[in-house]
N, C-alpha and C positions, 0 to 999 in steps of 0.2 A: 227513199226508204232504202237499203241496202237488198239489192236481189236476191240476197240468201236469206231472207227474210220468208219463213214459210208459212208463220204462225198467227195466231194475233196479240198473243200473248209473247210472241217473238218484236211483233211492231209495237205491242204498247212497250215494250221495253226500249226499245229506239228511242220512241216519242220522248218516253221519261228521260234518256239522258239528256234530251238537249237541253238545255237552264233557260227556265224562264217558261220553257212549255206545260201547261196542264192539261188535261183533258178528261171529259167526262165521258163514261161508258153505262149505258140504259141497257139492260136485257130488259125488256118487257115479255112479255109471256114465252118465260122462261120453261115451261112445261109442255107444250102446242106439242114436241115431239113425243114426248113420253105419253101423253093423252091420244094424242092421233095415229101415231102409229105402235098401238102399242101392242100389235101382234108381229113387230118388225127388230128381233131384239139386233140384229148389227144397224142397223140407225139408231136404234136407243145406247148404243153401245158407244158406237161412236159420238153420239151427243155428249153423254159423260162425260165421255172424255176429251172432248173439246173443254166442256163448263170445268172438268179439273186443272184442265194446264190454262183456264183465264181467273182461277177465282182460289188456287189450293195450290201453296208450296211457300219457298221462301221469294221467288222470282217474284210473284205478283203481290206480294207485302209492299214491298218496293214501292206502287205506282198507287195503290190501290189504299186509302185513306181510310173510307167512309162507308158502310152495305146499310140499305136499308131494304127492308123486308115489307113489302106492303100487306102480307098476306097477314101480318100479327102486328106491324105498325112497328117494328122495332129500329131501333141504328145498332152497331158495329161499328167496331174500329179494328180490322183484321191487325191492326202495323203494332206489334207490341210497344214498339216506342213510340209513335206515335199516342196510342193507349195511355200510355204510363206519363206522357206527357199532360194529357187530358188531365189525369187524375189526380197528378202533384199539383195542380192549376187548381184543382176543384178541394185539394186537403188543404193547399197555401190561402184559400179565399180570395184568389189574383181573378178578379172578375175581367179586370179590363183584359187577360190574357184570354180568357172566356171570349170575350165580347168581340176583340180581335180573331180570333177561330171562328167563330161566327159571322162575322163580315166575311171573311177570308172566303167562307163555306159560300157565303149568298153571290157573294161576285162570281166563284162558279158555276151555281147552277143559275 
């Protein structure tokens, strides 16, 4: 990892740039600082900015392909290009593509 990398999303971008390297990010208890530090607005703001840097914007969508929300049991595909490929495969009834997508996801997880 280059010494200039100072953020988690910067590190993920570097890992993503290495051909053949994949990684999984699991954020558990994402609301703990909001809940436990309710009176500490500076900590909350810093944590929210951290989450924004990790998961919002054009850079994270380069490496973030699937997100699962356990609270409402939904899956989203934040990367527009990947989402459109998935939708197109569904419309073409190209089930082999969907099976491959599912198998690749199982390998990652």
